[in-house]
ZASETOR-845210 format. One record per residue: x, y, z of N, C-alpha, C in turn. Coordinates in steps of 0.1 Angstrom, whole numbers. Layout:
REM ZASETOR-845210
n.px = X&n.py = Y&n.pz = Z&ca.px = X&ca.py = Y&ca.pz = Z&c.px = X&c.py = Y&c.pz = Z
...
//
This chain:
REM ZASETOR-845210
n.px = -114&n.py = 157&n.pz = -57&ca.px = -121&ca.py = 148&ca.pz = -66&c.px = -129&c.py = 138&c.pz = -57
n.px = -142&n.py = 136&n.pz = -61&ca.px = -150&ca.py = 127&ca.pz = -54&c.px = -151&c.py = 114&c.pz = -61
n.px = -150&n.py = 103&n.pz = -54&ca.px = -151&ca.py = 89&ca.pz = -60&c.px = -164&c.py = 83&c.pz = -54
n.px = -172&n.py = 78&n.pz = -63&ca.px = -185&ca.py = 71&ca.pz = -59&c.px = -185&c.py = 57&c.pz = -63
n.px = -188&n.py = 48&n.pz = -54&ca.px = -189&ca.py = 34&ca.pz = -57&c.px = -204&c.py = 30&c.pz = -56
n.px = -209&n.py = 24&n.pz = -66&ca.px = -223&ca.py = 20&ca.pz = -67&c.px = -225&c.py = 5&c.pz = -68
n.px = -227&n.py = -1&n.pz = -56&ca.px = -230&ca.py = -16&ca.pz = -56&c.px = -219&c.py = -24&c.pz = -63
n.px = -206&n.py = -20&n.pz = -60&ca.px = -195&ca.py = -26&ca.pz = -67&c.px = -191&c.py = -40&c.pz = -61
n.px = -184&n.py = -48&n.pz = -69&ca.px = -179&ca.py = -61&ca.pz = -65&c.px = -167&c.py = -64&c.pz = -73
n.px = -158&n.py = -72&n.pz = -68&ca.px = -147&ca.py = -77&ca.pz = -75&c.px = -144&c.py = -92&c.pz = -71
n.px = -143&n.py = -101&n.pz = -81&ca.px = -140&ca.py = -114&ca.pz = -78&c.px = -128&c.py = -119&c.pz = -86
n.px = -121&n.py = -129&n.pz = -81&ca.px = -111&ca.py = -137&ca.pz = -88&c.px = -116&c.py = -151&c.pz = -89
n.px = -117&n.py = -156&n.pz = -101&ca.px = -123&ca.py = -169&ca.pz = -104&c.px = -137&c.py = -169&c.pz = -98
n.px = -140&n.py = -178&n.pz = -89&ca.px = -153&ca.py = -178&ca.pz = -83&c.px = -154&c.py = -172&c.pz = -69
n.px = -143&n.py = -166&n.pz = -64&ca.px = -143&ca.py = -161&ca.pz = -51&c.px = -145&c.py = -145&c.pz = -51
n.px = -155&n.py = -141&n.pz = -44&ca.px = -157&ca.py = -126&ca.pz = -43&c.px = -148&c.py = -121&c.pz = -32
n.px = -140&n.py = -111&n.pz = -36&ca.px = -131&ca.py = -104&ca.pz = -27&c.px = -139&c.py = -93&c.pz = -19
n.px = -148&n.py = -86&n.pz = -26&ca.px = -158&ca.py = -78&ca.pz = -19&c.px = -170&c.py = -77&c.pz = -28
n.px = -181&n.py = -73&n.pz = -22&ca.px = -194&ca.py = -73&ca.pz = -30&c.px = -204&c.py = -64&c.pz = -24
n.px = -213&n.py = -58&n.pz = -31&ca.px = -224&ca.py = -50&ca.pz = -26&c.px = -218&c.py = -38&c.pz = -18
n.px = -208&n.py = -32&n.pz = -24&ca.px = -202&ca.py = -20&ca.pz = -17&c.px = -206&c.py = -8&c.pz = -24
n.px = -213&n.py = 0&n.pz = -16&ca.px = -218&ca.py = 14&ca.pz = -21&c.px = -212&c.py = 24&c.pz = -11
n.px = -205&n.py = 34&n.pz = -16&ca.px = -198&ca.py = 43&ca.pz = -7&c.px = -193&c.py = 55&c.pz = -15
n.px = -192&n.py = 67&n.pz = -9&ca.px = -187&ca.py = 79&ca.pz = -15&c.px = -174&c.py = 84&c.pz = -7
n.px = -164&n.py = 86&n.pz = -15&ca.px = -152&ca.py = 92&ca.pz = -9&c.px = -152&c.py = 107&c.pz = -14
n.px = -155&n.py = 116&n.pz = -4&ca.px = -156&ca.py = 130&ca.pz = -7&c.px = -143&c.py = 137&c.pz = -9
n.px = -143&n.py = 147&n.pz = -17&ca.px = -131&ca.py = 155&ca.pz = -19&c.px = -126&c.py = 161&c.pz = -6
n.px = -113&n.py = 160&n.pz = -4&ca.px = -106&ca.py = 166&ca.pz = 8&c.px = -109&c.py = 158&c.pz = 21
n.px = -115&n.py = 145&n.pz = 20&ca.px = -117&ca.py = 137&ca.pz = 31&c.px = -106&c.py = 127&c.pz = 33
n.px = -104&n.py = 122&n.pz = 45&ca.px = -94&ca.py = 113&ca.pz = 49&c.px = -101&c.py = 99&c.pz = 53
n.px = -97&n.py = 89&n.pz = 46&ca.px = -104&ca.py = 76&ca.pz = 47&c.px = -94&c.py = 65&c.pz = 50
n.px = -98&n.py = 55&n.pz = 58&ca.px = -90&ca.py = 43&ca.pz = 60&c.px = -98&c.py = 31&c.pz = 55
n.px = -91&n.py = 22&n.pz = 47&ca.px = -97&ca.py = 10&ca.pz = 43&c.px = -90&c.py = -1&c.pz = 52
n.px = -98&n.py = -7&n.pz = 61&ca.px = -93&ca.py = -16&ca.pz = 71&c.px = -96&c.py = -31&c.pz = 69
n.px = -88&n.py = -39&n.pz = 74&ca.px = -90&ca.py = -54&ca.pz = 73&c.px = -77&c.py = -61&c.pz = 75
n.px = -78&n.py = -74&n.pz = 79&ca.px = -66&ca.py = -82&ca.pz = 80&c.px = -58&c.py = -84&c.pz = 67
n.px = -46&n.py = -89&n.pz = 68&ca.px = -39&ca.py = -92&ca.pz = 56&c.px = -46&c.py = -102&c.pz = 47
n.px = -47&n.py = -100&n.pz = 34&ca.px = -53&ca.py = -108&ca.pz = 25&c.px = -68&c.py = -107&c.pz = 24
n.px = -74&n.py = -96&n.pz = 31&ca.px = -88&ca.py = -94&ca.pz = 31&c.px = -94&c.py = -87&c.pz = 19
n.px = -85&n.py = -80&n.pz = 11&ca.px = -90&ca.py = -74&ca.pz = -1&c.px = -87&c.py = -59&c.pz = -1
n.px = -80&n.py = -53&n.pz = 9&ca.px = -78&ca.py = -39&ca.pz = 9&c.px = -71&c.py = -34&c.pz = -4
n.px = -60&n.py = -41&n.pz = -7&ca.px = -52&ca.py = -36&ca.pz = -19&c.px = -60&c.py = -38&c.pz = -32
n.px = -69&n.py = -48&n.pz = -32&ca.px = -78&ca.py = -50&ca.pz = -44&c.px = -87&c.py = -38&c.pz = -45
n.px = -93&n.py = -34&n.pz = -34&ca.px = -102&ca.py = -22&ca.pz = -35&c.px = -94&c.py = -9&c.pz = -39
n.px = -82&n.py = -8&n.pz = -34&ca.px = -74&ca.py = 4&ca.pz = -38&c.px = -71&c.py = 4&c.pz = -52
n.px = -68&n.py = -8&n.pz = -58&ca.px = -65&ca.py = -9&ca.pz = -72&c.px = -77&c.py = -6&c.pz = -80
n.px = -89&n.py = -9&n.pz = -76&ca.px = -102&ca.py = -5&ca.pz = -82&c.px = -103&c.py = 10&c.pz = -82
n.px = -101&n.py = 16&n.pz = -71&ca.px = -102&ca.py = 31&ca.pz = -70&c.px = -92&c.py = 38&c.pz = -79
n.px = -80&n.py = 32&n.pz = -80&ca.px = -70&ca.py = 38&ca.pz = -89&c.px = -74&c.py = 36&c.pz = -104
n.px = -83&n.py = 27&n.pz = -107&ca.px = -86&ca.py = 24&ca.pz = -121&c.px = -77&c.py = 14&c.pz = -127
n.px = -68&n.py = 8&n.pz = -120&ca.px = -59&ca.py = -2&ca.pz = -125&c.px = -65&c.py = -16&c.pz = -125
n.px = -76&n.py = -18&n.pz = -119&ca.px = -83&ca.py = -31&ca.pz = -118&c.px = -98&c.py = -29&c.pz = -121
n.px = -103&n.py = -36&n.pz = -130&ca.px = -117&ca.py = -35&ca.pz = -134&c.px = -126&c.py = -41&c.pz = -124
n.px = -139&n.py = -37&n.pz = -124&ca.px = -149&ca.py = -42&ca.pz = -115&c.px = -155&c.py = -55&c.pz = -121
n.px = -159&n.py = -64&n.pz = -113&ca.px = -167&ca.py = -75&ca.pz = -117&c.px = -182&c.py = -72&c.pz = -118
n.px = -186&n.py = -62&n.pz = -110&ca.px = -200&ca.py = -57&ca.pz = -111&c.px = -201&c.py = -43&c.pz = -104
n.px = -211&n.py = -36&n.pz = -108&ca.px = -213&ca.py = -23&ca.pz = -102&c.px = -206&c.py = -12&c.pz = -110
n.px = -206&n.py = 0&n.pz = -105&ca.px = -201&ca.py = 12&ca.pz = -112&c.px = -193&c.py = 21&c.pz = -103
n.px = -182&n.py = 26&n.pz = -109&ca.px = -174&ca.py = 36&ca.pz = -101&c.px = -174&c.py = 49&c.pz = -110
n.px = -175&n.py = 60&n.pz = -103&ca.px = -175&ca.py = 73&ca.pz = -110&c.px = -166&c.py = 83&c.pz = -103
n.px = -160&n.py = 92&n.pz = -110&ca.px = -150&ca.py = 102&ca.pz = -105&c.px = -156&c.py = 116&c.pz = -109
n.px = -156&n.py = 125&n.pz = -100&ca.px = -162&ca.py = 138&ca.pz = -102&c.px = -154&c.py = 149&c.pz = -97
n.px = -151&n.py = 159&n.pz = -105&ca.px = -145&ca.py = 171&ca.pz = -100&c.px = -156&c.py = 182&c.pz = -103
n.px = -154&n.py = 192&n.pz = -111&ca.px = -166&ca.py = 200&ca.pz = -115&c.px = -176&c.py = 193&c.pz = -123
n.px = -171&n.py = 183&n.pz = -131&ca.px = -179&ca.py = 174&ca.pz = -139&c.px = -173&c.py = 160&c.pz = -138
n.px = -180&n.py = 150&n.pz = -144&ca.px = -175&ca.py = 137&ca.pz = -143&c.px = -162&c.py = 136&c.pz = -151
n.px = -152&n.py = 129&n.pz = -145&ca.px = -139&ca.py = 127&ca.pz = -151&c.px = -139&c.py = 114&c.pz = -159
n.px = -134&n.py = 115&n.pz = -171&ca.px = -133&ca.py = 103&ca.pz = -180&c.px = -124&c.py = 93&c.pz = -173
n.px = -127&n.py = 80&n.pz = -174&ca.px = -120&ca.py = 69&ca.pz = -168&c.px = -105&c.py = 69&c.pz = -173
n.px = -103&n.py = 73&n.pz = -185&ca.px = -90&ca.py = 72&ca.pz = -191&c.px = -81&c.py = 83&c.pz = -186
n.px = -86&n.py = 93&n.pz = -179&ca.px = -79&ca.py = 104&ca.pz = -174&c.px = -76&c.py = 103&c.pz = -159
n.px = -82&n.py = 93&n.pz = -153&ca.px = -82&ca.py = 93&ca.pz = -138&c.px = -68&c.py = 91&c.pz = -133
n.px = -59&n.py = 83&n.pz = -140&ca.px = -46&ca.py = 80&ca.pz = -135&c.px = -38&c.py = 93&c.pz = -132
n.px = -40&n.py = 103&n.pz = -141&ca.px = -32&ca.py = 116&ca.pz = -139&c.px = -36&c.py = 124&c.pz = -127
n.px = -47&n.py = 120&n.pz = -121&ca.px = -52&ca.py = 128&ca.pz = -109&c.px = -49&c.py = 120&c.pz = -96
n.px = -42&n.py = 109&n.pz = -97&ca.px = -39&ca.py = 101&ca.pz = -85&c.px = -24&c.py = 99&c.pz = -83
n.px = -21&n.py = 97&n.pz = -70&ca.px = -7&ca.py = 93&ca.pz = -66&c.px = -8&c.py = 81&c.pz = -57
n.px = 1&n.py = 72&n.pz = -59&ca.px = 1&ca.py = 59&ca.pz = -51&c.px = 15&c.py = 57&c.pz = -45
n.px = 15&n.py = 52&n.pz = -33&ca.px = 27&ca.py = 46&ca.pz = -27&c.px = 23&c.py = 33&c.pz = -21
n.px = 30&n.py = 22&n.pz = -24&ca.px = 27&ca.py = 9&ca.pz = -18&c.px = 39&c.py = 0&c.pz = -18
n.px = 40&n.py = -9&n.pz = -9&ca.px = 52&ca.py = -18&ca.pz = -9&c.px = 55&c.py = -26&c.pz = -21
n.px = 44&n.py = -29&n.pz = -28&ca.px = 45&ca.py = -38&ca.pz = -40&c.px = 48&c.py = -29&c.pz = -53
n.px = 48&n.py = -16&n.pz = -52&ca.px = 50&ca.py = -7&ca.pz = -63&c.px = 65&c.py = -7&c.pz = -66
n.px = 69&n.py = -11&n.pz = -78&ca.px = 83&ca.py = -12&ca.pz = -82&c.px = 89&c.py = 1&c.pz = -86
n.px = 101&n.py = 3&n.pz = -82&ca.px = 109&ca.py = 14&ca.pz = -87&c.px = 119&c.py = 9&c.pz = -97
n.px = 125&n.py = 18&n.pz = -105&ca.px = 135&ca.py = 13&ca.pz = -115&c.px = 148&c.py = 12&c.pz = -108
n.px = 153&n.py = 0&n.pz = -106&ca.px = 164&ca.py = -2&ca.pz = -97&c.px = 177&c.py = 4&c.pz = -102
n.px = 178&n.py = 5&n.pz = -116&ca.px = 190&ca.py = 10&ca.pz = -122&c.px = 191&c.py = 25&c.pz = -121
n.px = 180&n.py = 32&n.pz = -118&ca.px = 181&ca.py = 47&ca.pz = -117&c.px = 187&c.py = 51&c.pz = -104
n.px = 194&n.py = 62&n.pz = -104&ca.px = 198&ca.py = 68&ca.pz = -92&c.px = 186&c.py = 75&c.pz = -86
n.px = 188&n.py = 79&n.pz = -73&ca.px = 177&ca.py = 86&ca.pz = -66&c.px = 173&c.py = 99&c.pz = -74
n.px = 183&n.py = 107&n.pz = -78&ca.px = 180&ca.py = 119&ca.pz = -86&c.px = 173&c.py = 116&c.pz = -99
n.px = 178&n.py = 106&n.pz = -106&ca.px = 171&ca.py = 102&ca.pz = -118&c.px = 157&c.py = 98&c.pz = -116
n.px = 154&n.py = 91&n.pz = -105&ca.px = 141&ca.py = 86&ca.pz = -101&c.px = 132&c.py = 98&c.pz = -99
n.px = 137&n.py = 108&n.pz = -92&ca.px = 129&ca.py = 120&ca.pz = -89&c.px = 126&c.py = 128&c.pz = -102
n.px = 136&n.py = 130&n.pz = -111&ca.px = 135&ca.py = 137&ca.pz = -123&c.px = 125&c.py = 130&c.pz = -133
n.px = 126&n.py = 116&n.pz = -133&ca.px = 118&ca.py = 108&ca.pz = -142&c.px = 103&c.py = 109&c.pz = -137
n.px = 101&n.py = 108&n.pz = -124&ca.px = 87&ca.py = 109&ca.pz = -119&c.px = 80&c.py = 122&c.pz = -122
n.px = 88&n.py = 133&n.pz = -121&ca.px = 82&ca.py = 146&ca.pz = -123&c.px = 82&c.py = 150&c.pz = -138
n.px = 85&n.py = 141&n.pz = -147&ca.px = 81&ca.py = 143&ca.pz = -161&c.px = 67&c.py = 140&c.pz = -163
n.px = 61&n.py = 133&n.pz = -154&ca.px = 47&ca.py = 128&ca.pz = -155&c.px = 38&c.py = 135&c.pz = -145
n.px = 43&n.py = 140&n.pz = -134&ca.px = 35&ca.py = 146&ca.pz = -124&c.px = 40&c.py = 160&c.pz = -121
n.px = 32&n.py = 169&n.pz = -117&ca.px = 36&ca.py = 182&ca.pz = -113&c.px = 39&c.py = 182&c.pz = -98
n.px = 50&n.py = 189&n.pz = -94&ca.px = 53&ca.py = 189&ca.pz = -80&c.px = 43&c.py = 197&c.pz = -72
n.px = 41&n.py = 193&n.pz = -60&ca.px = 32&ca.py = 200&ca.pz = -51&c.px = 36&c.py = 214&c.pz = -49
n.px = 27&n.py = 224&n.pz = -48&ca.px = 31&ca.py = 238&ca.pz = -47&c.px = 41&c.py = 241&c.pz = -36
n.px = 41&n.py = 233&n.pz = -25&ca.px = 50&ca.py = 235&ca.pz = -14&c.px = 65&c.py = 231&c.pz = -17
n.px = 67&n.py = 224&n.pz = -28&ca.px = 81&ca.py = 219&ca.pz = -30&c.px = 85&c.py = 221&c.pz = -45
n.px = 98&n.py = 220&n.pz = -47&ca.px = 103&ca.py = 218&ca.pz = -61&c.px = 112&c.py = 205&c.pz = -61
n.px = 117&n.py = 201&n.pz = -72&ca.px = 124&ca.py = 188&ca.pz = -73&c.px = 137&c.py = 189&c.pz = -64
n.px = 142&n.py = 201&n.pz = -62&ca.px = 155&ca.py = 202&ca.pz = -54&c.px = 152&c.py = 200&c.pz = -39
n.px = 141&n.py = 206&n.pz = -35&ca.px = 138&ca.py = 205&ca.pz = -20&c.px = 133&c.py = 192&c.pz = -16
n.px = 128&n.py = 184&n.pz = -26&ca.px = 123&ca.py = 170&ca.pz = -23&c.px = 135&c.py = 162&c.pz = -17
n.px = 147&n.py = 163&n.pz = -22&ca.px = 158&ca.py = 156&ca.pz = -17&c.px = 161&c.py = 160&c.pz = -3
n.px = 159&n.py = 172&n.pz = 1&ca.px = 161&ca.py = 177&ca.pz = 15&c.px = 150&c.py = 171&c.pz = 24
n.px = 138&n.py = 171&n.pz = 19&ca.px = 127&ca.py = 165&ca.pz = 27&c.px = 129&c.py = 150&c.pz = 29
n.px = 134&n.py = 144&n.pz = 19&ca.px = 136&ca.py = 129&ca.pz = 19&c.px = 148&c.py = 126&c.pz = 29
n.px = 157&n.py = 135&n.pz = 31&ca.px = 168&ca.py = 132&ca.pz = 40&c.px = 178&c.py = 123&c.pz = 35
n.px = 179&n.py = 122&n.pz = 21&ca.px = 188&ca.py = 113&ca.pz = 15&c.px = 197&c.py = 120&c.pz = 4
n.px = 200&n.py = 133&n.pz = 7&ca.px = 207&ca.py = 141&ca.pz = -3&c.px = 221&c.py = 134&c.pz = -6
n.px = 227&n.py = 128&n.pz = 4&ca.px = 240&ca.py = 122&ca.pz = 1&c.px = 239&c.py = 110&c.pz = -7
n.px = 227&n.py = 105&n.pz = -9&ca.px = 225&ca.py = 93&ca.pz = -18&c.px = 219&c.py = 96&c.pz = -31
n.px = 219&n.py = 109&n.pz = -35&ca.px = 212&ca.py = 112&ca.pz = -47&c.px = 218&c.py = 106&c.pz = -60
n.px = 231&n.py = 103&n.pz = -60&ca.px = 237&ca.py = 96&ca.pz = -71&c.px = 239&c.py = 81&c.pz = -70
n.px = 233&n.py = 76&n.pz = -60&ca.px = 234&ca.py = 61&ca.pz = -58&c.px = 222&c.py = 54&c.pz = -64
n.px = 224&n.py = 43&n.pz = -71&ca.px = 214&ca.py = 35&ca.pz = -77&c.px = 204&c.py = 29&c.pz = -67
n.px = 192&n.py = 29&n.pz = -70&ca.px = 182&ca.py = 24&ca.pz = -60&c.px = 184&c.py = 9&c.pz = -57
n.px = 190&n.py = 2&n.pz = -65&ca.px = 193&ca.py = -12&ca.pz = -62&c.px = 202&c.py = -14&c.pz = -50
n.px = 209&n.py = -3&n.pz = -46&ca.px = 217&ca.py = -3&ca.pz = -34&c.px = 210&c.py = 3&c.pz = -22
n.px = 197&n.py = 7&n.pz = -23&ca.px = 190&ca.py = 12&ca.pz = -12&c.px = 184&c.py = 1&c.pz = -3
n.px = 183&n.py = 4&n.pz = 10&ca.px = 176&ca.py = -5&ca.pz = 19&c.px = 161&c.py = -4&c.pz = 16
n.px = 154&n.py = -14&n.pz = 21&ca.px = 139&ca.py = -14&ca.pz = 19&c.px = 133&c.py = -1&c.pz = 25
n.px = 138&n.py = 3&n.pz = 36&ca.px = 133&ca.py = 15&ca.pz = 42&c.px = 135&c.py = 28&c.pz = 34
n.px = 147&n.py = 29&n.pz = 28&ca.px = 150&ca.py = 40&ca.pz = 19&c.px = 141&c.py = 40&c.pz = 6
n.px = 138&n.py = 28&n.pz = 1&ca.px = 129&ca.py = 27&ca.pz = -10&c.px = 115&c.py = 31&c.pz = -6
n.px = 111&n.py = 27&n.pz = 5&ca.px = 97&ca.py = 31&ca.pz = 10&c.px = 96&c.py = 46&c.pz = 12
n.px = 107&n.py = 52&n.pz = 17&ca.px = 107&ca.py = 67&ca.pz = 19&c.px = 106&c.py = 73&c.pz = 5
n.px = 113&n.py = 68&n.pz = -5&ca.px = 113&ca.py = 73&ca.pz = -18&c.px = 99&c.py = 73&c.pz = -24
n.px = 92&n.py = 61&n.pz = -23&ca.px = 78&ca.py = 60&ca.pz = -28&c.px = 69&c.py = 70&c.pz = -22
n.px = 70&n.py = 71&n.pz = -9&ca.px = 61&ca.py = 80&ca.pz = -1&c.px = 63&c.py = 95&c.pz = -5
n.px = 76&n.py = 99&n.pz = -7&ca.px = 79&ca.py = 113&ca.pz = -10&c.px = 74&c.py = 116&c.pz = -24
n.px = 75&n.py = 107&n.pz = -33&ca.px = 71&ca.py = 109&ca.pz = -47&c.px = 56&c.py = 110&c.pz = -48
n.px = 49&n.py = 102&n.pz = -40&ca.px = 34&ca.py = 103&ca.pz = -40&c.px = 29&c.py = 115&c.pz = -33
n.px = 34&n.py = 118&n.pz = -21&ca.px = 29&ca.py = 129&ca.pz = -13&c.px = 33&c.py = 143&c.pz = -20
n.px = 44&n.py = 143&n.pz = -27&ca.px = 49&ca.py = 156&ca.pz = -32&c.px = 44&c.py = 158&c.pz = -47
n.px = 35&n.py = 150&n.pz = -52&ca.px = 29&ca.py = 152&ca.pz = -65&c.px = 16&c.py = 159&c.pz = -63
n.px = 14&n.py = 169&n.pz = -72&ca.px = 2&ca.py = 178&ca.pz = -70&c.px = -10&c.py = 171&c.pz = -77
n.px = -16&n.py = 161&n.pz = -70&ca.px = -27&ca.py = 154&ca.pz = -75&c.px = -39&c.py = 155&c.pz = -64
n.px = -51&n.py = 155&n.pz = -69&ca.px = -62&ca.py = 157&ca.pz = -59&c.px = -65&c.py = 144&c.pz = -51
n.px = -59&n.py = 133&n.pz = -55&ca.px = -61&ca.py = 120&ca.pz = -48&c.px = -48&c.py = 114&c.pz = -44
n.px = -46&n.py = 110&n.pz = -31&ca.px = -34&ca.py = 104&ca.pz = -26&c.px = -39&c.py = 91&c.pz = -20
n.px = -33&n.py = 80&n.pz = -25&ca.px = -36&ca.py = 66&ca.pz = -20&c.px = -24&c.py = 60&c.pz = -15
n.px = -24&n.py = 55&n.pz = -3&ca.px = -12&ca.py = 49&ca.pz = 4&c.px = -16&c.py = 36&c.pz = 9
n.px = -9&n.py = 25&n.pz = 5&ca.px = -12&ca.py = 12&ca.pz = 9&c.px = -1&c.py = 7&c.pz = 19
n.px = -4&n.py = 4&n.pz = 31&ca.px = 6&ca.py = 0&ca.pz = 41&c.px = 18&c.py = 10&c.pz = 41
n.px = 15&n.py = 23&n.pz = 43&ca.px = 26&ca.py = 33&ca.pz = 41&c.px = 38&c.py = 32&c.pz = 49
n.px = 37&n.py = 26&n.pz = 61&ca.px = 50&ca.py = 25&ca.pz = 70&c.px = 57&c.py = 12&c.pz = 69
n.px = 53&n.py = 4&n.pz = 59&ca.px = 60&ca.py = -9&ca.pz = 57&c.px = 75&c.py = -6&c.pz = 56
n.px = 83&n.py = -13&n.pz = 63&ca.px = 98&ca.py = -12&ca.pz = 62&c.px = 104&c.py = 0&c.pz = 68
n.px = 95&n.py = 8&n.pz = 75&ca.px = 100&ca.py = 20&ca.pz = 82&c.px = 103&c.py = 18&c.pz = 97
n.px = 114&n.py = 23&n.pz = 102&ca.px = 116&ca.py = 23&ca.pz = 116&c.px = 109&c.py = 34&c.pz = 123
n.px = 110&n.py = 35&n.pz = 136&ca.px = 103&ca.py = 45&ca.pz = 144&c.px = 105&c.py = 59&c.pz = 139
n.px = 118&n.py = 62&n.pz = 135&ca.px = 121&ca.py = 75&ca.pz = 130&c.px = 114&c.py = 77&c.pz = 117
n.px = 113&n.py = 67&n.pz = 109&ca.px = 106&ca.py = 68&ca.pz = 96&c.px = 91&c.py = 70&c.pz = 98
n.px = 86&n.py = 64&n.pz = 108&ca.px = 71&ca.py = 65&ca.pz = 110&c.px = 68&c.py = 80&c.pz = 114
n.px = 77&n.py = 86&n.pz = 122&ca.px = 75&ca.py = 100&ca.pz = 126&c.px = 76&c.py = 109&c.pz = 113
n.px = 86&n.py = 105&n.pz = 105&ca.px = 88&ca.py = 113&ca.pz = 92&c.px = 75&c.py = 112&c.pz = 83
n.px = 69&n.py = 100&n.pz = 83&ca.px = 57&ca.py = 98&ca.pz = 76&c.px = 46&c.py = 107&c.pz = 81
n.px = 44&n.py = 108&n.pz = 94&ca.px = 34&ca.py = 117&ca.pz = 99&c.px = 37&c.py = 132&c.pz = 96
n.px = 49&n.py = 136&n.pz = 95&ca.px = 52&ca.py = 149&ca.pz = 91&c.px = 48&c.py = 151&c.pz = 76
n.px = 50&n.py = 141&n.pz = 68&ca.px = 46&ca.py = 142&ca.pz = 54&c.px = 31&c.py = 144&c.pz = 53
n.px = 24&n.py = 136&n.pz = 60&ca.px = 9&ca.py = 136&ca.pz = 60&c.px = 4&c.py = 150&c.pz = 65
n.px = 10&n.py = 155&n.pz = 75&ca.px = 6&ca.py = 168&ca.pz = 80&c.px = 8&c.py = 179&c.pz = 70
n.px = 19&n.py = 178&n.pz = 62&ca.px = 23&ca.py = 189&ca.pz = 53&c.px = 16&c.py = 188&c.pz = 40
n.px = 13&n.py = 176&n.pz = 35&ca.px = 9&ca.py = 174&ca.pz = 21&c.px = -5&c.py = 169&c.pz = 18
n.px = -13&n.py = 168&n.pz = 28&ca.px = -27&ca.py = 162&ca.pz = 26&c.px = -38&c.py = 172&c.pz = 27
n.px = -35&n.py = 185&n.pz = 29&ca.px = -46&ca.py = 195&ca.pz = 29&c.px = -53&c.py = 196&c.pz = 15
n.px = -66&n.py = 196&n.pz = 16&ca.px = -74&ca.py = 198&ca.pz = 3&c.px = -72&c.py = 187&c.pz = -7
n.px = -69&n.py = 174&n.pz = -2&ca.px = -68&ca.py = 163&ca.pz = -10&c.px = -77&c.py = 152&c.pz = -5
n.px = -81&n.py = 143&n.pz = -14&ca.px = -88&ca.py = 131&ca.pz = -9&c.px = -76&c.py = 121&c.pz = -6
n.px = -76&n.py = 116&n.pz = 6&ca.px = -65&ca.py = 107&ca.pz = 11&c.px = -72&c.py = 94&c.pz = 15
n.px = -67&n.py = 83&n.pz = 9&ca.px = -72&ca.py = 70&ca.pz = 13&c.px = -60&c.py = 61&c.pz = 17
n.px = -61&n.py = 55&n.pz = 29&ca.px = -51&ca.py = 47&ca.pz = 34&c.px = -55&c.py = 32&c.pz = 35
n.px = -48&n.py = 23&n.pz = 30&ca.px = -51&ca.py = 9&ca.pz = 32&c.px = -42&c.py = 4&c.pz = 43
n.px = -48&n.py = -2&n.pz = 54&ca.px = -39&ca.py = -5&ca.pz = 66&c.px = -46&c.py = -14&c.pz = 75
n.px = -38&n.py = -20&n.pz = 84&ca.px = -43&ca.py = -27&ca.pz = 96&c.px = -35&c.py = -23&c.pz = 108
n.px = -28&n.py = -11&n.pz = 107&ca.px = -20&ca.py = -6&ca.pz = 118&c.px = -25&c.py = 8&c.pz = 121
n.px = -30&n.py = 11&n.pz = 133&ca.px = -36&ca.py = 23&ca.pz = 137&c.px = -27&c.py = 35&c.pz = 135
n.px = -14&n.py = 34&n.pz = 137&ca.px = -6&ca.py = 46&ca.pz = 136&c.px = -5&c.py = 51&c.pz = 121
n.px = -9&n.py = 42&n.pz = 112&ca.px = -8&ca.py = 47&ca.pz = 98&c.px = -20&c.py = 55&c.pz = 94
n.px = -32&n.py = 53&n.pz = 101&ca.px = -44&ca.py = 60&ca.pz = 97&c.px = -50&c.py = 68&c.pz = 108
n.px = -42&n.py = 71&n.pz = 118&ca.px = -48&ca.py = 78&ca.pz = 130&c.px = -54&c.py = 91&c.pz = 127
n.px = -51&n.py = 97&n.pz = 116&ca.px = -56&ca.py = 110&ca.pz = 113&c.px = -69&c.py = 109&c.pz = 105
n.px = -74&n.py = 97&n.pz = 102&ca.px = -85&ca.py = 95&ca.pz = 93&c.px = -98&c.py = 93&c.pz = 102
n.px = -108&n.py = 102&n.pz = 100&ca.px = -121&ca.py = 100&ca.pz = 107&c.px = -131&c.py = 91&c.pz = 101
n.px = -128&n.py = 86&n.pz = 89&ca.px = -137&ca.py = 78&ca.pz = 81&c.px = -131&c.py = 64&c.pz = 79
n.px = -139&n.py = 53&n.pz = 80&ca.px = -134&ca.py = 40&ca.pz = 79&c.px = -143&c.py = 31&c.pz = 71
n.px = -137&n.py = 22&n.pz = 63&ca.px = -144&ca.py = 11&ca.pz = 57&c.px = -138&c.py = -2&c.pz = 61
n.px = -146&n.py = -11&n.pz = 67&ca.px = -141&ca.py = -24&ca.pz = 70&c.px = -144&c.py = -33&c.pz = 58
n.px = -133&n.py = -37&n.pz = 51&ca.px = -135&ca.py = -45&ca.pz = 39&c.px = -142&c.py = -58&c.pz = 42
n.px = -141&n.py = -63&n.pz = 54&ca.px = -147&ca.py = -76&ca.pz = 57&c.px = -162&c.py = -75&c.pz = 58
n.px = -168&n.py = -63&n.pz = 59&ca.px = -182&ca.py = -61&ca.pz = 59&c.px = -189&c.py = -63&c.pz = 46
n.px = -180&n.py = -65&n.pz = 35&ca.px = -185&ca.py = -66&ca.pz = 22&c.px = -181&c.py = -79&c.pz = 15
n.px = -181&n.py = -90&n.pz = 23&ca.px = -178&ca.py = -103&ca.pz = 18&c.px = -191&c.py = -110&c.pz = 13
//
């Protein structure tokens, strides 16, 4: 799916977070949205997801034809540190619940996801007992293993140790072919596979 931004801007109160941004995210491309903390990366990603409205400009989504804005959410997957999980659910319940709304990626089924996650022994444990790193792994696996044309990851290795970062790169290598991938980051190891960059500070 292609996402096109036409002279878009977003402000909160009187402060412009970004403005005069015209850009195209092509299908199957890998993109990094860069900038320091608080610069507006997450705001732009929320706009791309359709969860935050624009203050000005136009955004369009195209597959074979233009996609209705009301249907965009079904074609996207997101993992982000601020994304809440249902703490009372067990890991297995979380996976089963998620895939009531998303189709698993062709390379996996809901059973093999536990093996990929490396947390099979914790499948019956409630998420409220998970460490921050285990929760981040769970968010990443759910997003990457959903069969959606767009994958958006905001600060994907937050709370991951070195082993977790290696695991993240394995996920990226396995599950990003033929998808539009957009990474919000200020750490190069998170977006090292992306040849395309947007500096959000260029649009202030």
